[in-house]
N, C-alpha and C positions, 0 to 999 in steps of 0.2 A: 504494500500500500504506500502511496506517495506521502511524503511528509506533509504536504500542503493540504491533504484531505483530512478534514476535521470530523468526518462522520465516524460513528462507532457502532459496532454490532452487538456489544455487550450491554445489556440493560441492568444486570445485577452481578455481584461478585459472591463467591463462596468463601467464607472465612473458616479456616480449618480449626481455629480455636487453640487452646492449650493442649488438648488431648482429643484424639479421635476415638478413644475407647468409651463406649456408652456407660460402662460400669463406673467410670470415674466422674461422670457428669454431676450426680447428686453431691459428691464431695466437693467438687469445684464450685458448685452453686452455693453451698454452705460457707465455704471459705471466702469467696468474693462478696457474698452478702454481708458477712460479719465484718470484713475489712471495710466495706463501703459505709456501713452504719457507724463504725468507730471513726472513720474519716469525717463523716458528716457531723457527728456529735462533737468530736474534738475541735474541728475548725470553727463550727458555729459557737461553741463555748468560748473559744479564744476571742472571737469577734465581739461577742456579748460582754465578756469581761473587760475588754479594752474600752468598748463604747459606754459602759456603765460606771467606770471608775475614773474620776477626775485626776487621780494620781498618775494615770497612764496616758494623759493627754499630752504626749511628747512625740517628737518626730519618729523616734525608734519604734514606738508602739503603733503609730499611725501607719508606718510601712509594714509592720508585722500584721496588722489587721487586713491590709490589702493583699499581703502575701498569703494569708490564710484563706481569704476569699478566692484567690486565684487557684490555690491548691484544691479547694472544694469544687470549683468549676472544672478543673482539669480531670479530677477523678470522675465527675459526673458526665464527662464527654465519652468515656469508654466503658466504665463498669456497668451502668444500667443496661446498655446494649448487650453486654456479655450475659447478664442475668436473664434478659428476655430471650436471647437465643438458646440458652441452655434449657429454660423452662418450656419454650415452644418447640424444642427439638428441630429448630430451623436455623441454619447458620448462613443464610444468604442476607445480603444487604444491597439495596438498590444503588444504581450509579449516582443518583443525586444525593442520597443519604451518605454514601461513602465520601463524596467530595465535601459535604457539610461537616462530617466528622473530622476529616483532615484539616479543614479550615479552622474549626474551633480548637482542635488539639494543638495545632501549631501556634495558634494565637496564645493559648494559655501557657504552653511550654516556653515560648518566647518571652511572655510577660514574667514568668517565674525567673528567667535568667536576668532580665533587666532589673527586676526588683531586688534580686540578690546583689547586683552591682550597686544599686542605689543604697541599700542597707550597709554595704561596705563603706561607701562614701560617707554615710551618716556617722558610722563609728570612727572613721578617719578624722572627721572634723571634731567630733566630741572629745577624742583623746589627744590629738595633736594640736588643736586650737580651742581649748575649753573656754577661754574668755570670749571668743568670737562665735561660739556655738549658737546661741540664741539669735544672733544677728544673721549668721549665714543660713541656718536651717529655720528660717521663718515659715509660718504657715503657707504663705504664698509660694515659697521655694519648694516646700514639700509637695504641695498640690501640683506644681509645675513638673516636678520630677516624675510623679506618677502618671501625669497626662502624657509626657514625652515617652515614657515606657509603654503606655497603651498604644500610642501612635506607631512607634517603631515595631512593636510586636504585631500590630495589625498589618503593617506594611509587609513584614516577613510572611505572615500567613496568607494574605491576599495575593501576593506575588506568586507564591507556590501554587495556590489553588487555581488562579487564572491560567497559568502555564499548563497545569495538569489537565484543565478542561479542554485544552487545544489538542491533546493527544488522542490517538485512536487505540481502541482495545478490541482485539479480534477474538479468536476462538478461546484462548486460555483466559479463564476468569477465576482461577483458584489463588487466593491469597493465603500464604502459609503463616498466618498471624491471627490474633484474636480481635483485632480491630483494623480499620483502614489506616495503614501507615504509608508514608510517602515512598520510601525506598522499594518495598515490594511492588507497589503500583507502577513505579517507573520500569521495573524489570519486566512487568507484564505487557507494557505498551509495545505495539508493533509500529510506532512512529519513531522518528528521529528525536531522541531525548537530549541532544547536545546542549541546547539552551537551558533545559531544566537542570542538567548536571552542572553547568557553569554557575547558575544561580544558587544551586545547592552548595557548591563549594564556597561561594561568596558569603552567603548567610551562615553556612556552617562554620566558616572561619571566624566570623564575627561573634557567634554565640558560643563556640566551643574553644576558641583560642584567644581572641582579643579580650572578651569579657573576663574570663578566668585570669588572664595576664594582668588586667587592671586590678582585679581583686587581690592577686598576689602582691602587686606593687603597693596597694593600700595597706596590706597587712605587714609588709616589710617596714613601712613607715610607722605603723601602729606599734609593732614590737620594739622598734628603735626608741619610740617615745616612752613606752612603758618601762624599758630598761633604765631610763634616766629618772624615773620616779624614785625618790629616796626611801620611802617607807614600804615595808613588805605588804601591809594591809592595802595601801594604795595600788600597788602592783596587782594584787589579787583581785581587787574590785574592778580594775581596768580590764584584766584578762577575762573575768567572769561575764562582763557585758558583751564580749566578742565570742565567747565559747559556743553559744547556741548557734549564732550565725555561721561560724566556721564549720560546725558539724553539719548544718543544712547544706552548705556549699559542697563539702566533701561527699555527702550522701548522694546529692544530685549528680555531680559530675563523674563520680566513680561508676554509677550505673549507666550514664550516658556514654561513657567511654566503652563500656561493654557492648554497646550497639554499633557505634560508628567507627571505632578504631581497632578493635580486635580483628585480625585477618579472618576471612571466610574459610570455613572447613566444610566437610561433608555434613556435619551436624550443626551448621551455623544457623539454620532456621529455628531450631529449638532453643539454641543459646540466645538468639535475638529476642525470642518471645519471653524468655526468663528475664533478660536484661530490661525489656520493655515493661514487664510487670514491676520491676524495681523502681524505675523512674516515673512511671505513669500511675501506679497504684500504691506501692509501698511507701514511697517518699512522701506523698500527701498524707498518708496514714501516720507516719512517724514524726513529721514536723511539729504537730501540736504538743507531743510529748517532749520533744527536744527543747522547745521554747518554754514549756511550763515547768518541767521538772528541774531545769537548770537555772531558773530565774526566780529569785525570791519575790520580786515585785509581782510577777505573774501569779505565783502561788498564793500570795496574799490577796490579789484581786479575785482569783478563782474562789478562794475561801469566802470572801465577802459576797460574791455573786451567789454561791450555793446557799449561804446562810440566809440571804434575802429571799431566795426562792423557797426555802424550807418554811419560812414564817407564814 
């Protein structure tokens, strides 16, 4: 088929899921339902705790609330569809629904990455320039940083989705994944995907190389500033404010590296699915625990929230 032909003969795709064995489907349904409910409750509680406690009306917790909302949306893009497919014993997804899932998944993944960078910048200003912190991280600046993150992540998602919509899909419609993911779809296309690959390298480099590099540079400066703090208690307090964010960054990027940087093997499809579960399902599940269990202010706010609900 000629690259310029934008017609497609595939009206739906078949998602192989995590396992093709029918006996494992009830177990997978129970696991994913439990994980989704914990993700939903955990992130909603974080948002409510921050929104209801005036002590947490600071830039760091404003970004954390947006990060929790993004994680909630990211998990909701994939997991409900998995549950419906297992329950209905039907693993097909329409062409339009597949493109929509890719669009929202890429949007929220990109937003996660940009918010992690913004949160690193917030910690950099707080520790390296404490006297100027309230001036630099003003409410207007915080809102602007979130809006810029939304615009950039939307550009990332929309570009990939529009280019993907130009491709043709012929006889092969089997996606060896549990949701519509960009790379498996590009492999299925019978059109020339050169432009898609170039854009993927461009955005992939920005999200998986440039942003982590900026975060690393931020933490080098943060560590250098913390080392100069004279008191041990001051050093511990500074480190504790960064620990949760650093844990979230490591969790996200270690799982993402498993998808995009580990060389392909004969069993790469199953490894890709496991890695995708890590960054698309497990990471949004664990982030509320990372930020609540390692943060005294969050634990206090959660305690006050739960006590008010109990009255």
